[in-house]
C-alpha positions in Angstrom: -0.1 22.8 -33.3 -3.3 24.0 -31.7 -5.1 21.5 -29.4 -8.7 21.3 -28.5 -8.1 20.5 -24.8 -11.2 21.2 -22.8 -10.5 23.9 -20.2 -11.8 22.9 -16.8 -14.2 25.4 -15.4 -12.7 27.4 -12.5 -15.1 27.8 -9.5 -15.0 30.7 -7.1 -13.1 30.3 -3.8 -15.2 29.4 -0.8 -14.9 31.6 2.3 -12.5 30.5 5.0 -14.0 28.1 7.5 -16.9 27.3 5.1 -15.8 23.8 4.2 -14.4 22.3 1.1 -15.5 20.6 -2.1 -13.1 18.0 -3.5 -13.2 16.8 -7.1 -12.6 13.0 -7.2 -12.1 12.7 -11.0 -14.1 11.4 -13.9 -15.9 8.1 -14.0 -17.9 8.7 -10.9 -21.6 9.6 -10.8 -21.2 11.7 -7.7 -17.7 13.0 -8.3 -17.6 15.8 -5.7 -16.9 15.0 -2.0 -18.3 17.7 0.3 -16.3 18.1 3.6 -17.2 20.3 6.6 -14.6 22.8 7.8 -11.3 21.4 8.8 -10.3 21.3 12.4 -7.0 21.2 14.4 -5.8 17.9 15.9 -4.1 17.6 19.3 -0.8 18.7 17.7 -2.3 21.7 16.0 -2.3 20.3 12.5 -5.3 21.0 10.3 -7.3 17.8 9.6 -10.0 17.4 7.0 -13.1 15.6 8.5 -14.9 12.8 6.7 -17.1 13.8 3.8 -20.7 14.9 4.6 -21.8 13.3 1.3 -21.0 13.0 -2.4 -22.8 15.0 -5.1 -22.8 15.3 -8.9 -22.0 19.0 -9.2 -19.9 21.6 -7.5 -22.9 23.8 -7.1 -24.8 21.0 -5.3 -21.8 20.9 -2.9 -22.1 24.6 -2.2 -25.8 24.0 -1.4 -24.9 21.3 1.1 -22.3 23.5 2.8 -24.6 26.4 2.9 -27.3 24.3 4.6 -24.7 22.8 6.9 -23.4 26.2 8.0 -27.0 27.4 8.4 -27.4 24.5 10.8 -30.2 22.9 8.7 -28.4 20.1 6.9 -29.6 16.6 7.5 -28.2 13.4 6.0 -29.9 12.7 2.7 -30.8 16.3 2.0 -28.2 16.4 -0.8 -30.6 14.7 -3.2 -33.0 17.6 -2.9 -30.2 20.1 -3.0 -28.9 18.5 -6.2 -32.2 19.1 -7.9 -32.2 22.7 -6.7 -28.6 23.2 -7.9 -29.4 21.8 -11.3 -32.3 24.3 -11.7 -30.5 27.2 -10.2 -28.7 30.0 -12.1 -25.0 30.1 -12.4 -24.8 33.1 -10.1 -23.3 31.5 -6.9 -24.3 34.4 -4.6 -28.0 34.2 -5.7 -27.9 30.4 -5.5 -26.5 30.4 -2.0 -29.1 33.0 -0.8 -31.9 30.8 -2.3 -30.5 27.7 -0.5 -30.3 29.6 2.8 -33.9 30.8 2.3 -35.3 27.5 1.2 -33.4 25.3 3.7 -34.0 27.3 6.8 -37.1 25.2 7.5 -36.3 24.8 11.2 -36.1 28.4 12.5 -33.8 28.5 15.5 -35.8 29.1 18.7 -35.2 32.4 20.4 -32.0 32.6 22.5 -32.2 35.1 25.3 -29.4 37.5 25.9 -26.6 36.0 27.9 -27.6 32.4 27.0 -24.9 30.2 25.4 -24.8 30.0 21.7 -22.3 27.2 21.6 -22.9 24.7 18.8 -23.1 21.0 19.2 -19.6 20.8 17.7 -18.2 23.4 20.0 -19.6 21.7 23.1 -18.1 18.4 21.9 -14.6 19.9 21.6 -15.0 21.5 25.1 -16.1 18.1 26.5 -13.4 16.3 24.6 -10.7 18.5 26.0 -12.1 18.1 29.5 -12.3 14.3 29.1 -9.2 13.5 27.2 -7.0 16.6 27.2 -3.7 17.1 28.9 -5.4 18.3 32.1 -8.0 15.5 32.2 -8.7 14.2 35.7 -7.7 10.7 34.8 -6.1 8.9 31.9 -8.6 7.0 29.8 -8.0 4.3 27.2 -7.3 5.0 23.5 -10.3 2.8 22.6 -12.7 5.1 24.6 -11.3 8.2 22.9 -11.5 6.6 19.4 -15.1 5.5 20.1 -16.1 9.0 21.1 -14.5 10.4 17.9 -16.4 7.9 15.8 -19.7 8.6 17.5 -19.2 12.4 17.0 -18.9 11.9 13.2 -22.3 10.0 13.2 -24.1 13.2 14.4 -22.7 15.4 11.7 -26.1 16.9 10.9 -26.2 18.4 14.4 -22.6 19.8 14.4 -23.5 23.4 13.5 -26.7 23.6 15.5 -26.7 25.7 18.6 -26.9 22.9 21.2 -29.5 24.5 23.5 -31.9 24.8 20.5 -31.8 21.1 19.6 -35.1 19.5 20.6 -35.7 16.0 22.0 -37.5 15.0 18.8 -34.5 16.1 16.7 -32.1 14.3 18.9 -34.2 11.1 18.7 -34.4 11.5 14.9 -30.6 11.8 14.7 -30.3 8.5 16.6 -33.0 6.8 14.6 -31.2 7.7 11.4 -28.0 5.9 12.3 -27.5 2.9 10.0 -25.8 0.8 12.7 -26.5 -2.1 15.0 -28.1 -1.5 18.3 -24.8 -1.9 20.2 -23.1 0.8 18.1 -26.1 3.1 18.5 -26.0 2.6 22.3 -22.3 3.6 22.2 -23.2 6.7 20.2 -26.0 7.6 22.6 -23.4 7.3 25.4 -21.6 10.3 23.8 -24.8 12.3 23.9 -25.3 11.4 27.6 -21.8 12.5 28.5 -22.0 15.7 26.5 -25.3 16.8 28.0 -24.2 15.9 31.5 -21.1 18.1 30.9 -23.2 20.9 29.3 -26.0 21.3 31.9 -23.9 22.5 34.9 -21.9 24.8 32.6 -25.2 26.4 31.4 -24.4 25.5 27.8 -27.9 23.8 27.7 -30.9 24.2 29.9 -31.8 20.5 30.3 -30.3 17.0 29.9 -32.6 15.7 27.1 -30.3 13.0 26.1 -31.5 10.8 29.0 -34.9 10.6 27.3 -33.5 9.3 23.9 -34.3 5.7 23.2 -32.0 3.3 21.4 -33.9 1.6 18.5 -34.1 -2.1 18.5 -32.0 -3.3 15.5 -32.1 -7.0 16.5 -29.8 -9.0 18.8 -26.2 -7.9 19.2 -23.8 -10.0 17.3 -21.1 -11.1 19.8 -18.7 -12.7 17.4 -18.2 -15.4 14.9 -15.5 -18.0 14.8 -13.4 -18.6 11.6 -14.3 -21.7 9.7 -11.6 -24.4 9.4 -11.4 -23.7 5.7 -10.8 -20.0 6.3 -8.1 -20.8 8.9 -6.4 -23.0 6.3 -6.5 -20.2 3.8 -5.0 -17.7 6.2 -2.3 -20.3 7.1 -1.4 -20.7 3.4 0.1 -17.1 3.4 1.5 -17.0 6.9 5.1 -17.0 5.6 4.5 -14.1 3.2 2.0 -11.9 4.9 2.8 -10.6 8.5 -0.9 -9.9 9.2 -1.8 -13.5 8.3 1.0 -14.6 10.6 -0.4 -12.5 13.4 -3.9 -13.8 12.8 -2.8 -17.4 13.1 -0.9 -16.6 16.4 -4.0 -15.0 17.8 -6.3 -17.9 16.7 -4.0 -20.4 18.5 -3.6 -18.4 21.7 -7.0 -16.8 22.5 -6.0 -13.5 24.1 -7.8 -10.2 23.6 -6.0 -8.2 20.9 -4.9 -5.5 23.4 -3.1 -8.1 25.6 -0.5 -8.8 22.9 1.0 -5.3 23.2 2.9 -6.1 26.4 2.8 -9.9 26.4 5.6 -11.9 27.9 6.9 -14.4 25.3 9.0 -17.2 26.7 10.6 -19.1 23.9 12.6 -21.4 26.2 9.6 -22.9 28.0 7.3 -21.9 25.1 4.4 -20.0 26.7 2.7 -16.6 26.6 2.0 -14.8 29.9 -0.4 -11.8 30.0 -4.0 -10.8 29.8 -6.3 -7.8 30.4 -9.7 -6.9 31.7 -10.5 -9.2 34.7 -8.7 -10.8 37.6 -9.0 -14.2 36.1 -7.8 -13.0 32.7 -4.7 -11.1 33.9 -1.3 -12.7 34.2 -2.4 -16.1 32.9 -0.2 -18.6 31.1 -1.1 -20.1 27.7 1.3 -22.6 26.1 2.6 -21.6 22.7 1.2 -24.2 20.3 3.8 -26.0 18.3 2.4 -24.9 15.0 2.9 -21.2 15.8 6.4 -21.4 17.4 8.1 -20.7 14.0 5.8 -17.7 13.5 6.6 -16.2 16.9 10.4 -16.7 16.3 10.1 -15.1 12.8 8.5 -12.0 14.3 11.3 -11.8 16.9 14.0 -12.3 14.3 12.6 -9.5 12.2 12.3 -7.2 15.2 8.5 -7.0 14.7 6.4 -6.4 17.8 3.9 -9.2 18.6 1.1 -6.6 18.2 2.1 -3.7 15.9 -1.4 -2.1 15.8 -2.4 0.5 18.4 -6.1 0.2 18.0 -8.8 -2.3 17.1 -9.9 -0.5 13.9 -6.5 -0.5 12.3 -6.0 -4.2 13.0 -9.5 -5.0 11.7 -8.7 -3.2 8.4 -5.4 -5.1 8.1 -7.1 -8.4 8.8 -9.7 -7.8 6.2 -7.1 -7.0 3.6 -5.2 -10.2 4.4 -8.4 -12.3 4.4 -9.5 -11.0 1.0 -6.1 -12.0 -0.6 -7.1 -15.7 -0.2 -10.9 -15.4 -0.4 -11.5 -15.8 3.4 -14.4 -14.2 5.2 -14.0 -10.9 7.0 -13.6 -11.1 10.7 -12.8 -8.8 13.7 -9.8 -9.2 16.0 -12.1 -10.5 18.8 -13.3 -13.2 16.4 -9.8 -14.8 16.8 -10.7 -15.3 20.5 -14.0 -16.9 19.6 -12.1 -19.1 17.2 -9.7 -20.3 19.8 -12.7 -21.2 22.1 -14.4 -23.0 19.2 -11.2 -25.0 18.3 -10.8 -26.1 22.0 -14.4 -27.3 22.0 -14.2 -29.0 18.7 -11.0 -30.9 19.4 -11.8 -32.0 22.9 -9.8 -29.6 25.1 -11.2 -30.0 28.6 -13.8 -27.3 29.6 -11.9 -26.4 32.8 -8.6 -25.9 30.9 -10.3 -23.9 28.1 -11.6 -21.5 30.8 -8.1 -21.3 32.3 -6.4 -20.5 29.0 -9.1 -18.0 28.1 -9.1 -16.3 31.5 -12.7 -17.1 32.3 -13.8 -17.2 35.9 -14.9 -20.5 37.4 -17.6 -18.6 39.4 -18.9 -20.9 42.1 -16.9 -23.9 40.9 -14.6 -24.1 44.0 -13.1 -27.4 42.9 -11.6 -26.0 39.7 -11.3 -22.4 40.8 -9.4 -23.0 44.1 -8.2 -26.5 44.0 -7.6 -27.0 40.3 -3.9 -26.9 40.0 -2.6 -27.4 36.5 1.0 -27.3 35.3 2.3 -25.8 32.1 2.7 -29.3 30.7 -0.8 -30.2 31.6 -2.1 -27.2 29.6 0.3 -28.0 26.8 -1.1 -31.5 26.4 -4.6 -30.0 26.1 -3.8 -27.2 23.6 -1.9 -29.6 21.4 -5.1 -31.5 20.9 -5.9 -28.8 18.3 -4.3 -29.8 15.0 -2.2 -27.5 12.8 -4.2 -25.7 10.1 -2.6 -27.9 7.4 -4.5 -30.8 8.9 -7.9 -29.1 8.6 -8.4 -30.1 5.0 -8.5 -33.7 6.1 -10.5 -33.2 9.3 
């Protein structure tokens, strides 16, 4: 029996290294994801970078990639290119030529013979290898590397530009276009600072213009927000069925930074945690294990689960959000668990000096507490047990 199945239109293959256009299926207004060319990771595997944008038609995707490879793509340009694609002929070659002609608004300044033609993307990879590669001068944290990778993706409109031809106005415009808080923009500008300082002595650029870029004021930086008692109770309700909720409760009741849990000493005979990172006051401190989380700590040990199974902050944040949404709790970051511990100590009358001790805060010029304030494990246990178990919060 003959069928009237609609045959999907076959599009021409794009040149190698041009980028890719991925069809996401029906039911989407912008059903094509446009990706820049793939790159090799540290192990040599090809990795598809995040999408530049999402468009309605395959030809609009070709327009975006053509502008991107010409070094003239800017975030938001896809809306203009979509209109151009809708009005263009079906002849792909003619269409791409028209896109190149119409989108080359910023003619590249003259580059003298012998001057570097390295693109922003190429300089980034050179800097990245120098900074984090196998032969790097010193070993840096994973979080610094991850932050650099994230910042690089934010400047995707500059990737194909010859770096020495990027003007200060263009660099400032790229920073101004970031839809982020000031603290994130400052981190991203840090990448520009490092790349230009790397590039100048290597004659990849003629001047360090990144130092003149200004971080726009997007309001006060948000330092963290404690969980409400209601949200803690919601997370508590799934502690025995969700390992992430179990971990969140442990973090809320102990107050360490998330990275400290990776190599924490867990003493289940005398019931305390020993560990800490960052400062002298914070390292190697002891926090009693609150009675309400002892069964959770034992459960992780019996299952053979590490106390902290996540290697970076972003992965843990995603897992926490998923667990929170299961019970209708607000989204929070891993560091918010530390803010919550501090808030619980304050709310339920833990002494200020002992709160500082358990959180690893310095006493500064307070010699009495900093030098002569000797507290035993049981002294600290009496203080931390002032905080009720989450099943009591409904009545509090």
